[in-house]
C-alpha positions as CSV (number, residue, x, y, z in Angstrom):
1,M,35.0,191.9,-3.9
2,L,34.1,192.6,-7.5
3,A,37.8,192.7,-8.3
4,L,38.2,189.3,-6.7
5,A,35.3,187.8,-8.6
6,N,36.7,189.2,-11.9
7,A,40.1,187.8,-11.2
8,A,38.7,184.3,-10.4
9,H,36.6,184.2,-13.5
10,G,39.2,185.8,-15.7
11,G,41.7,183.1,-15.0
12,Q,44.0,185.3,-12.9
13,D,45.4,184.3,-9.6
14,P,43.2,185.8,-6.9
15,T,46.0,185.8,-4.4
16,T,47.4,189.1,-5.7
17,I,44.0,190.8,-5.5
18,L,43.5,189.5,-1.9
19,L,47.0,190.9,-1.0
20,I,46.2,194.3,-2.4
21,V,42.8,194.4,-0.6
22,A,44.4,193.3,2.6
23,A,47.2,195.9,2.3
24,V,44.7,198.7,1.7
25,G,42.6,197.6,4.6
26,A,45.6,197.4,6.9
27,A,46.8,200.9,5.8
28,V,43.4,202.4,6.5
29,F,43.2,200.7,9.9
30,W,46.7,201.7,11.0
31,R,46.3,205.3,9.8
32,S,43.1,205.7,11.8
33,L,44.7,204.0,14.8
34,L,47.7,206.3,14.7
35,R,45.5,209.3,14.3
36,A,43.7,208.4,17.5
37,A,46.7,207.2,19.5
38,L,49.3,209.8,18.6
39,P,47.8,212.6,20.8
40,V,47.5,210.2,23.7
41,I,51.1,209.1,23.3
42,L,52.3,212.8,23.1
43,V,50.3,213.8,26.2
44,L,51.7,210.8,28.2
45,L,55.2,211.7,27.2
46,V,54.7,215.3,28.3
47,I,53.3,214.1,31.6
48,L,56.2,211.8,32.0
49,F,58.8,214.5,31.3
50,V,57.1,217.1,33.5
51,T,56.4,214.9,36.6
52,G,58.5,211.9,36.8
53,A,61.3,211.7,34.3
54,S,64.0,211.7,36.9
55,A,62.2,209.0,39.0
56,V,61.7,206.8,36.0
57,I,65.3,207.2,34.9
58,H,66.4,206.4,38.5
59,D,64.2,203.3,38.6
60,I,65.5,202.0,35.3
61,R,69.1,202.7,36.3
62,S,68.6,200.8,39.6
63,L,67.1,197.8,37.6
64,L,70.1,197.8,35.3
65,L,72.8,198.1,37.9
């Protein structure tokens, strides 16, 4: 917020500062979300391959044909 205030008082366009702050915030959010979700996705894929890959493939094929 200090950078935004400096930009506003210094005559610069605050839009660039807001975009940079938003990009950093989004990067931190998505990085933490992926760090938590990646193991869950991998475990679900392993379960899918071990238990029901053929059934899922058969169901998808029957939907398409």
